C-alpha positions as protocol buffer text, in pm:
chain_id: "A"
residue {
  index: 1
  type: MET
  ca { x: 1627 y: 1616 z: 929 }
}
residue {
  index: 2
  type: LYS
  ca { x: 1752 y: 1461 z: 611 }
}
residue {
  index: 3
  type: VAL
  ca { x: 1497 y: 1234 z: 441 }
}
residue {
  index: 4
  type: ALA
  ca { x: 1541 y: 1001 z: 162 }
}
residue {
  index: 5
  type: VAL
  ca { x: 1245 y: 912 z: -62 }
}
residue {
  index: 6
  type: LEU
  ca { x: 1297 y: 569 z: -200 }
}
residue {
  index: 7
  type: SER
  ca { x: 1176 y: 605 z: -557 }
}
residue {
  index: 8
  type: ARG
  ca { x: 1280 y: 501 z: -903 }
}
residue {
  index: 9
  type: ASN
  ca { x: 1148 y: 820 z: -1058 }
}
residue {
  index: 10
  type: ALA
  ca { x: 1191 y: 1164 z: -904 }
}
residue {
  index: 11
  type: ASN
  ca { x: 924 y: 1308 z: -1143 }
}
residue {
  index: 12
  type: LEU
  ca { x: 632 y: 1102 z: -1016 }
}
residue {
  index: 13
  type: TYR
  ca { x: 362 y: 1301 z: -840 }
}
residue {
  index: 14
  type: SER
  ca { x: 394 y: 1117 z: -514 }
}
residue {
  index: 15
  type: THR
  ca { x: 778 y: 1146 z: -505 }
}
residue {
  index: 16
  type: ARG
  ca { x: 773 y: 1520 z: -587 }
}
residue {
  index: 17
  type: ARG
  ca { x: 498 y: 1594 z: -336 }
}
residue {
  index: 18
  type: LEU
  ca { x: 692 y: 1425 z: -53 }
}
residue {
  index: 19
  type: VAL
  ca { x: 1022 y: 1624 z: -136 }
}
residue {
  index: 20
  type: GLU
  ca { x: 819 y: 1934 z: -152 }
}
residue {
  index: 21
  type: ALA
  ca { x: 655 y: 1874 z: 185 }
}
residue {
  index: 22
  type: CYS
  ca { x: 985 y: 1791 z: 339 }
}
residue {
  index: 23
  type: GLU
  ca { x: 1143 y: 2115 z: 210 }
}
residue {
  index: 24
  type: GLU
  ca { x: 838 y: 2318 z: 310 }
}
residue {
  index: 25
  type: ARG
  ca { x: 902 y: 2215 z: 676 }
}
residue {
  index: 26
  type: GLY
  ca { x: 1262 y: 2295 z: 662 }
}
residue {
  index: 27
  type: HIS
  ca { x: 1406 y: 1957 z: 598 }
}
residue {
  index: 28
  type: GLU
  ca { x: 1645 y: 1829 z: 343 }
}
residue {
  index: 29
  type: ALA
  ca { x: 1516 y: 1576 z: 97 }
}
residue {
  index: 30
  type: VAL
  ca { x: 1684 y: 1342 z: -162 }
}
residue {
  index: 31
  type: VAL
  ca { x: 1537 y: 1097 z: -397 }
}
residue {
  index: 32
  type: VAL
  ca { x: 1725 y: 761 z: -394 }
}
residue {
  index: 33
  type: ASP
  ca { x: 1661 y: 489 z: -653 }
}
residue {
  index: 34
  type: HIS
  ca { x: 1652 y: 181 z: -434 }
}
residue {
  index: 35
  type: LEU
  ca { x: 1752 y: -48 z: -720 }
}
residue {
  index: 36
  type: ARG
  ca { x: 2087 y: 139 z: -757 }
}
residue {
  index: 37
  type: CYS
  ca { x: 2178 y: 106 z: -389 }
}
residue {
  index: 38
  type: THR
  ca { x: 2451 y: -140 z: -291 }
}
residue {
  index: 39
  type: ILE
  ca { x: 2398 y: -316 z: 27 }
}
residue {
  index: 40
  type: VAL
  ca { x: 2712 y: -365 z: 241 }
}
residue {
  index: 41
  type: MET
  ca { x: 2711 y: -613 z: 533 }
}
residue {
  index: 42
  type: GLU
  ca { x: 2995 y: -618 z: 771 }
}
residue {
  index: 43
  type: LYS
  ca { x: 3009 y: -699 z: 1150 }
}
residue {
  index: 44
  type: ASN
  ca { x: 2842 y: -415 z: 1352 }
}
residue {
  index: 45
  type: LYS
  ca { x: 2861 y: -188 z: 1056 }
}
residue {
  index: 46
  type: PRO
  ca { x: 2582 y: -222 z: 797 }
}
residue {
  index: 47
  type: SER
  ca { x: 2595 y: 44 z: 525 }
}
residue {
  index: 48
  type: ILE
  ca { x: 2449 y: 147 z: 184 }
}
residue {
  index: 49
  type: ILE
  ca { x: 2647 y: 285 z: -101 }
}
residue {
  index: 50
  type: TYR
  ca { x: 2477 y: 493 z: -359 }
}
residue {
  index: 51
  type: HIS
  ca { x: 2669 y: 627 z: -663 }
}
residue {
  index: 52
  type: GLY
  ca { x: 2991 y: 571 z: -494 }
}
residue {
  index: 53
  type: HIS
  ca { x: 2902 y: 740 z: -170 }
}
residue {
  index: 54
  type: THR
  ca { x: 2796 y: 585 z: 159 }
}
residue {
  index: 55
  type: LEU
  ca { x: 2448 y: 698 z: 289 }
}
residue {
  index: 56
  type: ASP
  ca { x: 2548 y: 755 z: 642 }
}
residue {
  index: 57
  type: ASP
  ca { x: 2363 y: 1100 z: 704 }
}
residue {
  index: 58
  type: ILE
  ca { x: 2004 y: 996 z: 641 }
}
residue {
  index: 59
  type: ASP
  ca { x: 1767 y: 1033 z: 937 }
}
residue {
  index: 60
  type: ALA
  ca { x: 1443 y: 894 z: 789 }
}
residue {
  index: 61
  type: ILE
  ca { x: 1320 y: 720 z: 470 }
}
residue {
  index: 62
  type: ILE
  ca { x: 1000 y: 712 z: 300 }
}
residue {
  index: 63
  type: PRO
  ca { x: 987 y: 383 z: 89 }
}
residue {
  index: 64
  type: ARG
  ca { x: 785 y: 407 z: -240 }
}
residue {
  index: 65
  type: ILE
  ca { x: 866 y: 39 z: -363 }
}
residue {
  index: 66
  type: GLY
  ca { x: 699 y: -81 z: -662 }
}
residue {
  index: 67
  type: ALA
  ca { x: 546 y: -430 z: -644 }
}
residue {
  index: 68
  type: SER
  ca { x: 762 y: -577 z: -912 }
}
residue {
  index: 69
  type: VAL
  ca { x: 1084 y: -489 z: -706 }
}
residue {
  index: 70
  type: THR
  ca { x: 947 y: -580 z: -357 }
}
residue {
  index: 71
  type: PHE
  ca { x: 1247 y: -821 z: -301 }
}
residue {
  index: 72
  type: TYR
  ca { x: 1535 y: -586 z: -338 }
}
residue {
  index: 73
  type: GLY
  ca { x: 1340 y: -273 z: -235 }
}
residue {
  index: 74
  type: SER
  ca { x: 1250 y: -435 z: 101 }
}
residue {
  index: 75
  type: ALA
  ca { x: 1615 y: -543 z: 143 }
}
residue {
  index: 76
  type: VAL
  ca { x: 1731 y: -196 z: 123 }
}
residue {
  index: 77
  type: VAL
  ca { x: 1452 y: -79 z: 364 }
}
residue {
  index: 78
  type: ARG
  ca { x: 1576 y: -343 z: 602 }
}
residue {
  index: 79
  type: GLN
  ca { x: 1937 y: -226 z: 567 }
}
residue {
  index: 80
  type: PHE
  ca { x: 1833 y: 123 z: 668 }
}
residue {
  index: 81
  type: GLU
  ca { x: 1644 y: -20 z: 967 }
}
residue {
  index: 82
  type: MET
  ca { x: 1978 y: -191 z: 1068 }
}
residue {
  index: 83
  type: MET
  ca { x: 2160 y: 136 z: 1037 }
}
residue {
  index: 84
  type: LYS
  ca { x: 1893 y: 275 z: 1301 }
}
residue {
  index: 85
  type: VAL
  ca { x: 1724 y: 498 z: 1028 }
}
residue {
  index: 86
  type: PHE
  ca { x: 1354 y: 551 z: 1086 }
}
residue {
  index: 87
  type: THR
  ca { x: 1131 y: 430 z: 809 }
}
residue {
  index: 88
  type: ALA
  ca { x: 771 y: 528 z: 739 }
}
residue {
  index: 89
  type: VAL
  ca { x: 698 y: 188 z: 622 }
}
residue {
  index: 90
  type: GLU
  ca { x: 893 y: -106 z: 791 }
}
residue {
  index: 91
  type: SER
  ca { x: 1038 y: -383 z: 575 }
}
residue {
  index: 92
  type: GLN
  ca { x: 846 y: -664 z: 717 }
}
residue {
  index: 93
  type: ALA
  ca { x: 509 y: -473 z: 690 }
}
residue {
  index: 94
  type: LEU
  ca { x: 590 y: -393 z: 326 }
}
residue {
  index: 95
  type: ILE
  ca { x: 665 y: -769 z: 246 }
}
residue {
  index: 96
  type: ARG
  ca { x: 362 y: -864 z: 438 }
}
residue {
  index: 97
  type: SER
  ca { x: 134 y: -626 z: 247 }
}
residue {
  index: 98
  type: ARG
  ca { x: 244 y: -751 z: -85 }
}
residue {
  index: 99
  type: ASP
  ca { x: 138 y: -1096 z: -19 }
}
residue {
  index: 100
  type: LYS
  ca { x: -248 y: -1070 z: -90 }
}
residue {
  index: 101
  type: LEU
  ca { x: -330 y: -1403 z: 61 }
}
residue {
  index: 102
  type: ARG
  ca { x: -125 y: -1352 z: 383 }
}
residue {
  index: 103
  type: SER
  ca { x: -281 y: -1014 z: 411 }
}
residue {
  index: 104
  type: LEU
  ca { x: -639 y: -1151 z: 391 }
}
residue {
  index: 105
  type: GLN
  ca { x: -557 y: -1414 z: 652 }
}
residue {
  index: 106
  type: ILE
  ca { x: -416 y: -1149 z: 895 }
}
residue {
  index: 107
  type: LEU
  ca { x: -727 y: -928 z: 843 }
}
residue {
  index: 108
  type: SER
  ca { x: -946 y: -1229 z: 883 }
}
residue {
  index: 109
  type: ARG
  ca { x: -790 y: -1339 z: 1199 }
}
residue {
  index: 110
  type: ALA
  ca { x: -828 y: -977 z: 1335 }
}
residue {
  index: 111
  type: GLY
  ca { x: -1196 y: -1002 z: 1278 }
}
residue {
  index: 112
  type: LEU
  ca { x: -1221 y: -735 z: 1014 }
}
residue {
  index: 113
  type: GLY
  ca { x: -1491 y: -752 z: 751 }
}
residue {
  index: 114
  type: LEU
  ca { x: -1378 y: -902 z: 422 }
}
residue {
  index: 115
  type: PRO
  ca { x: -1557 y: -1014 z: 102 }
}
residue {
  index: 116
  type: LYS
  ca { x: -1574 y: -1395 z: 116 }
}
residue {
  index: 117
  type: THR
  ca { x: -1257 y: -1526 z: -47 }
}
residue {
  index: 118
  type: VAL
  ca { x: -1135 y: -1869 z: -159 }
}
residue {
  index: 119
  type: PHE
  ca { x: -789 y: -1987 z: -255 }
}
residue {
  index: 120
  type: THR
  ca { x: -686 y: -2323 z: -369 }
}
residue {
  index: 121
  type: ASN
  ca { x: -383 y: -2500 z: -478 }
}
residue {
  index: 122
  type: TYR
  ca { x: -492 y: -2517 z: -844 }
}
residue {
  index: 123
  type: SER
  ca { x: -793 y: -2713 z: -757 }
}
residue {
  index: 124
  type: ARG
  ca { x: -1018 y: -2843 z: -1063 }
}
residue {
  index: 125
  type: ASP
  ca { x: -1316 y: -2857 z: -835 }
}
residue {
  index: 126
  type: THR
  ca { x: -1452 y: -2522 z: -960 }
}
residue {
  index: 127
  type: ASP
  ca { x: -1807 y: -2596 z: -829 }
}
residue {
  index: 128
  type: SER
  ca { x: -1678 y: -2619 z: -474 }
}
residue {
  index: 129
  type: ILE
  ca { x: -1484 y: -2299 z: -517 }
}
residue {
  index: 130
  type: LEU
  ca { x: -1785 y: -2101 z: -664 }
}
residue {
  index: 131
  type: ASN
  ca { x: -2030 y: -2250 z: -404 }
}
residue {
  index: 132
  type: ALA
  ca { x: -1790 y: -2137 z: -111 }
}
residue {
  index: 133
  type: VAL
  ca { x: -1832 y: -1769 z: -224 }
}
residue {
  index: 134
  type: GLY
  ca { x: -2194 y: -1790 z: -283 }
}
residue {
  index: 135
  type: GLY
  ca { x: -2201 y: -1868 z: -657 }
}
residue {
  index: 136
  type: ALA
  ca { x: -2159 y: -1631 z: -964 }
}
residue {
  index: 137
  type: PRO
  ca { x: -2100 y: -1366 z: -1038 }
}
residue {
  index: 138
  type: VAL
  ca { x: -1746 y: -1364 z: -871 }
}
residue {
  index: 139
  type: ILE
  ca { x: -1436 y: -1159 z: -886 }
}
residue {
  index: 140
  type: ILE
  ca { x: -1118 y: -1346 z: -985 }
}
residue {
  index: 141
  type: LYS
  ca { x: -782 y: -1185 z: -880 }
}
residue {
  index: 142
  type: LEU
  ca { x: -422 y: -1269 z: -964 }
}
residue {
  index: 143
  type: LEU
  ca { x: -232 y: -1264 z: -631 }
}
residue {
  index: 144
  type: GLU
  ca { x: 40 y: -1055 z: -804 }
}
residue {
  index: 145
  type: GLY
  ca { x: -190 y: -811 z: -983 }
}
residue {
  index: 146
  type: THR
  ca { x: -187 y: -429 z: -913 }
}
residue {
  index: 147
  type: GLN
  ca { x: -386 y: -128 z: -1017 }
}
residue {
  index: 148
  type: GLY
  ca { x: -670 y: -333 z: -1130 }
}
residue {
  index: 149
  type: LEU
  ca { x: -460 y: -543 z: -1361 }
}
residue {
  index: 150
  type: GLY
  ca { x: -531 y: -926 z: -1333 }
}
residue {
  index: 151
  type: VAL
  ca { x: -879 y: -883 z: -1193 }
}
residue {
  index: 152
  type: VAL
  ca { x: -1170 y: -1041 z: -1385 }
}
residue {
  index: 153
  type: LEU
  ca { x: -1554 y: -1021 z: -1326 }
}
residue {
  index: 154
  type: ALA
  ca { x: -1710 y: -1342 z: -1419 }
}
residue {
  index: 155
  type: ASP
  ca { x: -2092 y: -1309 z: -1459 }
}
residue {
  index: 156
  type: ASN
  ca { x: -2197 y: -1678 z: -1449 }
}
residue {
  index: 157
  type: ARG
  ca { x: -2066 y: -2017 z: -1328 }
}
residue {
  index: 158
  type: LYS
  ca { x: -1960 y: -2133 z: -1674 }
}
residue {
  index: 159
  type: SER
  ca { x: -1739 y: -1823 z: -1753 }
}
residue {
  index: 160
  type: ALA
  ca { x: -1608 y: -1826 z: -1389 }
}
residue {
  index: 161
  type: ALA
  ca { x: -1511 y: -2197 z: -1423 }
}
residue {
  index: 162
  type: SER
  ca { x: -1343 y: -2123 z: -1753 }
}
residue {
  index: 163
  type: VAL
  ca { x: -1147 y: -1827 z: -1611 }
}
residue {
  index: 164
  type: ILE
  ca { x: -1030 y: -2032 z: -1309 }
}
residue {
  index: 165
  type: GLU
  ca { x: -935 y: -2328 z: -1514 }
}
residue {
  index: 166
  type: ALA
  ca { x: -732 y: -2097 z: -1759 }
}
residue {
  index: 167
  type: PHE
  ca { x: -534 y: -1922 z: -1482 }
}
residue {
  index: 168
  type: HIS
  ca { x: -462 y: -2266 z: -1316 }
}
residue {
  index: 169
  type: GLY
  ca { x: -352 y: -2406 z: -1642 }
}
residue {
  index: 170
  type: LEU
  ca { x: -92 y: -2143 z: -1655 }
}
residue {
  index: 171
  type: LYS
  ca { x: 5 y: -2210 z: -1294 }
}
residue {
  index: 172
  type: ALA
  ca { x: -103 y: -1861 z: -1208 }
}
residue {
  index: 173
  type: ARG
  ca { x: -215 y: -1808 z: -839 }
}
residue {
  index: 174
  type: VAL
  ca { x: -559 y: -1655 z: -803 }
}
residue {
  index: 175
  type: ILE
  ca { x: -805 y: -1598 z: -533 }
}
residue {
  index: 176
  type: VAL
  ca { x: -1192 y: -1612 z: -590 }
}
residue {
  index: 177
  type: GLN
  ca { x: -1405 y: -1340 z: -409 }
}
residue {
  index: 178
  type: GLU
  ca { x: -1767 y: -1278 z: -382 }
}
residue {
  index: 179
  type: PHE
  ca { x: -1904 y: -991 z: -601 }
}
residue {
  index: 180
  type: VAL
  ca { x: -2065 y: -740 z: -378 }
}
residue {
  index: 181
  type: LYS
  ca { x: -2338 y: -600 z: -590 }
}
residue {
  index: 182
  type: GLU
  ca { x: -2455 y: -328 z: -357 }
}
residue {
  index: 183
  type: ALA
  ca { x: -2117 y: -149 z: -378 }
}
residue {
  index: 184
  type: GLY
  ca { x: -2232 y: -39 z: -725 }
}
residue {
  index: 185
  type: GLY
  ca { x: -1874 y: -36 z: -887 }
}
residue {
  index: 186
  type: ALA
  ca { x: -1740 y: 190 z: -613 }
}
residue {
  index: 187
  type: ASP
  ca { x: -1493 y: 160 z: -333 }
}
residue {
  index: 188
  type: ILE
  ca { x: -1340 y: 368 z: -59 }
}
residue {
  index: 189
  type: ARG
  ca { x: -971 y: 451 z: -27 }
}
residue {
  index: 190
  type: ALA
  ca { x: -892 y: 573 z: 321 }
}
residue {
  index: 191
  type: PHE
  ca { x: -540 y: 706 z: 382 }
}
residue {
  index: 192
  type: VAL
  ca { x: -404 y: 601 z: 726 }
}
residue {
  index: 193
  type: VAL
  ca { x: -83 y: 777 z: 873 }
}
residue {
  index: 194
  type: ASP
  ca { x: 44 y: 700 z: 1214 }
}
residue {
  index: 195
  type: GLY
  ca { x: -293 y: 549 z: 1330 }
}
residue {
  index: 196
  type: LYS
  ca { x: -514 y: 812 z: 1201 }
}
residue {
  index: 197
  type: VAL
  ca { x: -731 y: 860 z: 897 }
}
residue {
  index: 198
  type: VAL
  ca { x: -591 y: 1175 z: 732 }
}
residue {
  index: 199
  type: GLY
  ca { x: -815 y: 1166 z: 415 }
}
residue {
  index: 200
  type: ALA
  ca { x: -1066 y: 950 z: 235 }
}
residue {
  index: 201
  type: MET
  ca { x: -1218 y: 937 z: -109 }
}
residue {
  index: 202
  type: LYS
  ca { x: -1479 y: 734 z: -288 }
}
residue {
  index: 203
  type: ARG
  ca { x: -1366 y: 598 z: -623 }
}
residue {
  index: 204
  type: GLN
  ca { x: -1636 y: 507 z: -890 }
}
residue {
  index: 205
  type: ALA
  ca { x: -1578 y: 294 z: -1177 }
}
residue {
  index: 206
  type: LYS
  ca { x: -1663 y: 426 z: -1525 }
}
residue {
  index: 207
  type: GLU
  ca { x: -1964 y: 307 z: -1689 }
}
residue {
  index: 208
  type: GLY
  ca { x: -1928 y: -54 z: -1816 }
}
residue {
  index: 209
  type: GLU
  ca { x: -1628 y: -102 z: -1583 }
}
residue {
  index: 210
  type: PHE
  ca { x: -1635 y: -275 z: -1245 }
}
residue {
  index: 211
  type: ARG
  ca { x: -1288 y: -172 z: -1131 }
}
residue {
  index: 212
  type: SER
  ca { x: -1282 y: 163 z: -966 }
}
residue {
  index: 213
  type: ASN
  ca { x: -910 y: 226 z: -991 }
}
residue {
  index: 214
  type: LEU
  ca { x: -821 y: 577 z: -1104 }
}
residue {
  index: 215
  type: HIS
  ca { x: -575 y: 427 z: -1340 }
}
residue {
  index: 216
  type: ARG
  ca { x: -869 y: 242 z: -1506 }
}
residue {
  index: 217
  type: GLY
  ca { x: -1058 y: 558 z: -1569 }
}
residue {
  index: 218
  type: GLY
  ca { x: -1245 y: 574 z: -1247 }
}
residue {
  index: 219
  type: THR
  ca { x: -1341 y: 907 z: -1075 }
}
residue {
  index: 220
  type: SER
  ca { x: -1300 y: 1008 z: -725 }
}
residue {
  index: 221
  type: ALA
  ca { x: -1455 y: 1242 z: -475 }
}
residue {
  index: 222
  type: ILE
  ca { x: -1406 y: 1337 z: -101 }
}
residue {
  index: 223
  type: ILE
  ca { x: -1613 y: 1116 z: 136 }
}
residue {
  index: 224
  type: LYS
  ca { x: -1685 y: 1138 z: 506 }
}
residue {
  index: 225
  type: LEU
  ca { x: -1629 y: 794 z: 664 }
}
residue {
  index: 226
  type: SER
  ca { x: -1877 y: 647 z: 901 }
}
residue {
  index: 227
  type: ARG
  ca { x: -1740 y: 549 z: 1251 }
}
residue {
  index: 228
  type: SER
  ca { x: -1725 y: 184 z: 1138 }
}
residue {
  index: 229
  type: GLU
  ca { x: -1544 y: 262 z: 819 }
}
residue {
  index: 230
  type: LYS
  ca { x: -1284 y: 482 z: 999 }
}
residue {
  index: 231
  type: ALA
  ca { x: -1229 y: 214 z: 1273 }
}
residue {
  index: 232
  type: ALA
  ca { x: -1187 y: -61 z: 1012 }
}
residue {
  index: 233
  type: ALA
  ca { x: -918 y: 135 z: 823 }
}
residue {
  index: 234
  type: ILE
  ca { x: -730 y: 218 z: 1131 }
}
residue {
  index: 235
  type: ASN
  ca { x: -741 y: -133 z: 1260 }
}
residue {
  index: 236
  type: ALA
  ca { x: -643 y: -286 z: 920 }
}
residue {
  index: 237
  type: ALA
  ca { x: -333 y: -62 z: 902 }
}
residue {
  index: 238
  type: LYS
  ca { x: -241 y: -156 z: 1263 }
}
residue {
  index: 239
  type: LYS
  ca { x: -275 y: -530 z: 1206 }
}
residue {
  index: 240
  type: MET
  ca { x: -61 y: -497 z: 891 }
}
residue {
  index: 241
  type: GLY
  ca { x: 190 y: -306 z: 1091 }
}
residue {
  index: 242
  type: LEU
  ca { x: 188 y: -11 z: 856 }
}
residue {
  index: 243
  type: GLY
  ca { x: 259 y: 340 z: 959 }
}
residue {
  index: 244
  type: VAL
  ca { x: 145 y: 470 z: 625 }
}
residue {
  index: 245
  type: ALA
  ca { x: -127 y: 293 z: 437 }
}
residue {
  index: 246
  type: GLY
  ca { x: -410 y: 315 z: 169 }
}
residue {
  index: 247
  type: VAL
  ca { x: -696 y: 94 z: 276 }
}
residue {
  index: 248
  type: ASP
  ca { x: -948 y: 2 z: 15 }
}
residue {
  index: 249
  type: MET
  ca { x: -1293 y: -96 z: 139 }
}
residue {
  index: 250
  type: LEU
  ca { x: -1632 y: -169 z: -8 }
}
residue {
  index: 251
  type: GLN
  ca { x: -1953 y: -36 z: 149 }
}
residue {
  index: 252
  type: SER
  ca { x: -2187 y: -335 z: 199 }
}
residue {
  index: 253
  type: LYS
  ca { x: -2505 y: -429 z: 388 }
}
residue {
  index: 254
  type: ARG
  ca { x: -2296 y: -593 z: 648 }
}
residue {
  index: 255
  type: GLY
  ca { x: -2059 y: -305 z: 690 }
}
residue {
  index: 256
  type: PRO
  ca { x: -1715 y: -208 z: 549 }
}
residue {
  index: 257
  type: LEU
  ca { x: -1532 y: -499 z: 371 }
}
residue {
  index: 258
  type: ILE
  ca { x: -1152 y: -462 z: 339 }
}
residue {
  index: 259
  type: LEU
  ca { x: -1034 y: -531 z: -15 }
}
residue {
  index: 260
  type: GLU
  ca { x: -660 y: -454 z: 20 }
}
residue {
  index: 261
  type: VAL
  ca { x: -411 y: -266 z: 252 }
}
residue {
  index: 262
  type: ASN
  ca { x: -159 y: -72 z: 20 }
}
residue {
  index: 263
  type: SER
  ca { x: 182 y: 7 z: 156 }
}
residue {
  index: 264
  type: SER
  ca { x: 285 y: 249 z: -121 }
}
residue {
  index: 265
  type: PRO
  ca { x: -35 y: 432 z: -181 }
}
residue {
  index: 266
  type: GLY
  ca { x: -31 y: 701 z: -446 }
}
residue {
  index: 267
  type: LEU
  ca { x: -83 y: 1054 z: -338 }
}
residue {
  index: 268
  type: GLU
  ca { x: -224 y: 1215 z: -646 }
}
residue {
  index: 269
  type: GLY
  ca { x: -587 y: 1081 z: -638 }
}
residue {
  index: 270
  type: ILE
  ca { x: -639 y: 1141 z: -269 }
}
residue {
  index: 271
  type: GLU
  ca { x: -476 y: 1485 z: -252 }
}
residue {
  index: 272
  type: LYS
  ca { x: -669 y: 1601 z: -561 }
}
residue {
  index: 273
  type: ALA
  ca { x: -1004 y: 1461 z: -426 }
}
residue {
  index: 274
  type: THR
  ca { x: -966 y: 1586 z: -75 }
}
residue {
  index: 275
  type: ASN
  ca { x: -752 y: 1892 z: -110 }
}
residue {
  index: 276
  type: ILE
  ca { x: -558 y: 1776 z: 197 }
}
residue {
  index: 277
  type: ASP
  ca { x: -189 y: 1789 z: 230 }
}
residue {
  index: 278
  type: ILE
  ca { x: -123 y: 1418 z: 272 }
}
residue {
  index: 279
  type: ALA
  ca { x: 239 y: 1435 z: 191 }
}
residue {
  index: 280
  type: GLY
  ca { x: 281 y: 1687 z: 484 }
}
residue {
  index: 281
  type: LYS
  ca { x: 102 y: 1440 z: 713 }
}
residue {
  index: 282
  type: ILE
  ca { x: 356 y: 1183 z: 627 }
}
residue {
  index: 283
  type: VAL
  ca { x: 636 y: 1416 z: 695 }
}
residue {
  index: 284
  type: GLU
  ca { x: 490 y: 1506 z: 1038 }
}
residue {
  index: 285
  type: PHE
  ca { x: 479 y: 1129 z: 1113 }
}
residue {
  index: 286
  type: LEU
  ca { x: 858 y: 1134 z: 1053 }
}
residue {
  index: 287
  type: GLU
  ca { x: 906 y: 1438 z: 1273 }
}
residue {
  index: 288
  type: HIS
  ca { x: 725 y: 1276 z: 1563 }
}
residue {
  index: 289
  type: ASN
  ca { x: 958 y: 969 z: 1533 }
}
residue {
  index: 290
  type: VAL
  ca { x: 1306 y: 1101 z: 1449 }
}
residue {
  index: 291
  type: ALA
  ca { x: 1525 y: 1256 z: 1731 }
}
residue {
  index: 292
  type: LYS
  ca { x: 1735 y: 1548 z: 1636 }
}
residue {
  index: 293
  type: PRO
  ca { x: 2065 y: 1416 z: 1529 }
}
residue {
  index: 294
  type: LYS
  ca { x: 2355 y: 1474 z: 1769 }
}
residue {
  index: 295
  type: LYS
  ca { x: 2581 y: 1637 z: 1498 }
}
residue {
  index: 296
  type: ARG
  ca { x: 2323 y: 1896 z: 1406 }
}
residue {
  index: 297
  type: ILE
  ca { x: 2253 y: 1985 z: 1765 }
}
residue {
  index: 298
  type: GLN
  ca { x: 2642 y: 2070 z: 1802 }
}
residue {
  index: 299
  type: LYS
  ca { x: 2633 y: 2258 z: 1496 }
}
residue {
  index: 300
  type: ASP
  ca { x: 2328 y: 2469 z: 1613 }
}
residue {
  index: 301
  type: LYS
  ca { x: 2518 y: 2549 z: 1931 }
}
residue {
  index: 302
  type: ILE
  ca { x: 2816 y: 2673 z: 1754 }
}
residue {
  index: 303
  type: ASN
  ca { x: 2603 y: 2885 z: 1531 }
}
residue {
  index: 304
  type: ALA
  ca { x: 2398 y: 3027 z: 1828 }
}
């Protein structure tokens, strides 16, 4: 099997581990910068050109698409799908996961636990917004924020109103969420592959910080999920249509609350915290879904 890891940087931990996992299992792996792919559309003959060569020998892809390049990255994934190449993350699921508002609506409709969340069309009625989530303190998030950026904790109504008005004045889309105090500045990242939780860690924010992201100085440790937490993570990934997902949850008095479902979750934190070969689990997912190419079957017969 020949696998293309769609990544802009071959030296990133996640990219390197996926390549290693492929090679350890006897597969060929190449790193393809999706922004350097040229999409060719032709009747019954979709193709992709990369550095002057047509990528017509790829059996499966593992998209590692950054949020800032979702539009073109998802177009490249979609083109591979049109070429009948299996993808660990489907293009529509990728697009869906990057829309935080749509994601929350999908999860809400599925009956999954969520922090109470409000979204408005630049409304100036901040009192109604804050009352809807139970009052301050509240978490205010940019819809386009990633890795803890664009996330603000407002301790009181006055500061919350000021932050909301400032964002709206800049025409920045935000959601306002209740602050779940009992979570204690920690959250859970459950890594789901092919409908199974293959690893989970608890991330704790550093002192004086409410964001538990490892990029923000948080720490991580392996955790054994409860039955309800495991079910919530699996169901969230399923409802989002993701074969590979990082599901972020808060532990609360009313059960697990889904914060986000990430379609390109990093491997470094989860692998180091759990000592589990997560990259290998992703490659196994590909193996279960990719038929052996006819050309290689014929070659094997010749060599036999």
